[in-house]
C-alpha positions, 0 to 999 in steps of 0.5 A: 256432071258425070264427068265431075263426079261419077255417082255409079263409080262412087258407090262402087268404090264406096267400100273400099275408101270406107274401109280406111275410115277405122285408121282415119278415127284411130289416128285422130282420136289417140292424136286428140289425146296425146296432144291433150295431155301435153298440151295441158303440160305445155300450157302449165309451163307456158303460165309458169314463172319459172323461166326454164319452164316458160320460154322452153314451152313458148319455142315449142309452141312457135315451132310447132305452129309455125311448121307445116306438119307435113315436113313433120311427118316426113321427119318422123317416119323418112328422116328418122330412119336414118339416125337408125330410129324406126317406127311404123307408120300409125305410130309416127302418124299419132306422134306427128299429129299429136306433138303438132296438135299439142301447141294449139291445144296449149294455148287453149288450155292457157287462155280457158285457165286465165278466163277462169276468175282469180278470186276461184284460186284464192278461195281454193287456197283459203280453203287449204288446197295446194296447187295441183289440188286446185287446179285439179278440183276447181280450176279445169272443170270451169276451164273446161267449159270454155275450151270445149268449142275452141277444142273441138276445132282443134279435133275437127282440124285433126281428123282433116288432117289425118289425110296427110298421112296418107304420104306415110303410107297409112290405110286412112280415108284418103290413101284408099281413095289414091288406091281408088283413083288409080285403079278406076283411072278417076280419082277427081269421083274418088277425092269429091267421095273422100270430101263427102265421107268427112263431112257427116263425120265433122258434123257428128263431132260438132253434135257430140261438142255441142251437147257435151257443152250443154252438159257442162253447163248444166254442170256448173248451174247446178254446182255454183 
């Protein structure tokens, strides 16, 4: 077991690796925020009757879901400077993860909105609500409860995917583990330690999601 995971070495290097946790969370939350905003508008474009909105949205979703995020990060951080577009590593990471997650979020939001009975749209129209008013006040509150579990899955995948930001020098958890591994000549112990850090972080996110889902369910029951 000592050859696989050196407990003493892990404890000694825990502060160094944990110093990358704030950066992991910053990139994760900022990317998710960007993905949610973009995903909402992409999902509306995907569902639009206008060809000029629907097909670009479909192409965007297809492209982002069909290309590796690692390649996209390399293009943003190492490729764009070749055409004189430079950005800090953290900005490239947030932009890359945000643009990529937006494609998945768009499909989640679209399916959640479509799951709301059409009668809700008709009722809103009968009350004199316009499209955006109906969407924001009636449709989205109902679809949010439906979208919470799959959106949480997207966020959990995003938190774990931020480890890829190490390749563009973002000082997050995995990059700190690489530094510790190179210093101690025991990379395996450091990688196992990182896994043991990601695990409780993801558990906490799942617990928060369950509580948030319960609150939305109670709200919907009290406001039929």
